[in-house]
C-alpha positions as CSV (number, residue, x, y, z in Angstrom):
1,M,33.7,173.5,-18.1
2,Q,34.9,169.9,-18.0
3,A,32.8,167.3,-16.3
4,F,33.7,164.7,-13.7
5,I,35.1,161.4,-15.0
6,N,35.8,158.0,-13.3
7,E,39.3,156.7,-13.6
8,Y,42.1,154.9,-11.8
9,I,44.4,157.3,-10.0
10,S,47.7,157.7,-12.0
11,E,51.1,157.6,-10.3
12,D,51.5,161.3,-11.1
13,S,48.2,162.1,-9.3
14,L,49.1,159.9,-6.3
15,E,52.2,162.0,-5.9
16,K,50.7,165.4,-6.8
17,Y,48.0,165.0,-4.1
18,N,50.2,163.1,-1.6
19,M,47.8,160.2,-1.4
20,G,50.2,158.1,0.6
21,A,50.1,160.7,3.4
22,I,46.3,161.0,3.1
23,D,45.9,157.2,3.4
24,K,48.1,157.2,6.5
25,R,45.9,159.8,8.2
26,T,42.7,157.7,7.9
27,S,41.6,156.0,11.1
28,Y,39.2,153.7,9.4
29,G,41.5,150.7,9.3
30,S,41.3,150.2,5.5
31,I,43.0,151.6,2.4
32,A,41.0,153.9,0.2
33,T,40.1,152.9,-3.3
34,N,42.7,153.3,-6.1
35,F,40.2,155.1,-8.3
36,W,38.4,158.4,-8.1
37,V,36.0,160.7,-9.8
38,V,37.8,163.8,-10.9
39,N,37.3,167.1,-12.7
40,K,40.9,167.7,-13.8
41,E,40.2,171.2,-15.1
42,Q,38.8,172.4,-11.7
43,H,41.2,170.3,-9.6
44,I,38.3,168.7,-7.8
45,W,38.2,165.0,-6.8
46,L,36.3,162.5,-4.7
47,R,37.6,159.2,-3.5
48,E,35.9,156.6,-1.3
49,L,37.8,155.9,1.9
50,Y,35.8,153.4,3.8
51,V,32.4,151.7,4.0
52,E,31.2,151.1,7.5
53,S,30.3,147.5,8.4
54,D,30.6,145.0,11.2
55,H,31.8,141.8,9.6
56,T,30.9,139.9,12.7
57,A,27.2,140.9,12.4
58,H,24.6,139.0,10.6
59,G,24.7,139.8,6.9
60,G,28.0,141.6,7.2
61,G,26.6,144.5,9.3
62,Y,26.5,147.0,6.4
63,S,25.3,150.3,7.8
64,G,25.0,152.2,4.6
65,I,27.5,154.8,5.8
66,S,30.6,155.6,3.7
67,Y,33.4,158.0,4.2
68,W,35.0,160.0,1.4
69,N,37.9,162.4,0.7
70,F,36.6,165.4,-1.2
71,Y,39.3,167.8,-2.6
72,W,38.0,171.2,-3.6
73,E,39.9,174.4,-4.3
74,G,43.0,173.2,-2.5
75,H,41.0,172.0,0.6
76,L,40.8,168.3,1.6
77,M,37.6,167.5,3.3
78,T,36.0,164.4,4.6
79,A,32.4,163.6,3.8
80,K,30.2,161.1,5.7
81,I,27.3,159.9,3.5
82,K,24.5,157.5,4.2
83,L,22.9,155.3,1.5
84,L,19.2,155.5,2.2
85,K,17.9,153.4,-0.6
86,A,19.1,152.1,-4.0
87,G,17.7,150.1,-6.9
88,G,18.2,148.8,-10.4
89,K,20.1,145.9,-11.8
90,R,23.7,145.5,-12.9
91,G,24.1,146.5,-16.5
92,E,20.8,148.5,-16.5
93,H,19.6,151.8,-15.0
94,R,20.5,152.3,-11.4
95,W,19.3,154.8,-8.8
96,A,20.1,155.8,-5.3
97,R,19.0,158.1,-2.5
98,K,21.9,159.4,-0.3
99,K,22.1,161.8,2.5
100,L,25.1,163.9,3.6
101,L,25.6,163.3,7.3
102,D,28.7,165.4,7.7
103,L,31.2,167.5,5.7
104,S,34.4,168.9,7.2
105,L,34.0,172.2,5.4
106,P,36.7,174.7,6.4
107,A,35.6,178.0,7.7
108,E,37.2,179.8,4.8
109,L,34.8,178.0,2.4
110,E,31.6,178.8,4.3
111,D,30.6,181.5,1.8
112,K,31.0,178.8,-1.0
113,H,29.0,176.2,0.9
114,D,26.3,175.8,-1.8
115,L,28.9,175.5,-4.6
116,V,30.9,172.9,-2.7
117,L,27.7,170.8,-2.2
118,K,26.8,171.2,-5.8
119,D,30.2,169.8,-6.9
120,L,30.0,167.0,-4.3
121,E,26.6,166.0,-5.7
122,A,27.9,166.1,-9.3
123,A,30.9,163.9,-8.3
124,L,28.7,161.4,-6.5
125,T,26.4,161.3,-9.5
126,E,29.2,160.5,-11.9
127,Y,30.6,157.9,-9.4
128,K,27.3,156.1,-9.8
129,E,27.2,152.9,-7.7
130,A,30.8,151.9,-8.0
131,G,33.1,154.4,-9.8
132,V,35.2,152.8,-12.5
133,L,33.6,149.4,-11.6
134,S,30.1,150.7,-12.4
135,K,28.2,148.6,-15.0
136,S,25.0,150.7,-15.0
137,T,23.8,152.1,-18.3
138,S,22.4,155.3,-16.5
139,Y,22.2,156.5,-13.0
140,K,19.9,158.9,-11.0
141,L,21.0,160.2,-7.6
142,T,18.7,162.0,-5.2
143,F,21.1,163.8,-2.7
144,E,19.8,165.1,0.6
145,V,21.7,167.6,2.7
């Protein structure tokens, strides 16, 4: 089985998954990243949509909450994830503890709930702290559901 990889989204993939229409559906007021973590063999991908913050608040108002598109077995879901704690330095080992706050799991996937979550965790682990922009030498994710 192929593993997840970080990469920029190709023009072919933008068209294949109709990313333009997906981006127009988001109500977060920002455009999702142009890179993703993908398992091409399984047709599973994860892409960050939005990181919640209030730019008028002191320190930028970063809440630690991020929203993601998660595509699994032909189903597009939205995941809401909270960064609880993170550490490590750029160019060295990094780690994070994250919690899944919400996943728009379709009813027809309820019986595959555990497998969907396992793949979501694997994708987040490969994404590390910044996807294709990551400079960490290694990464450890603790994922809470």
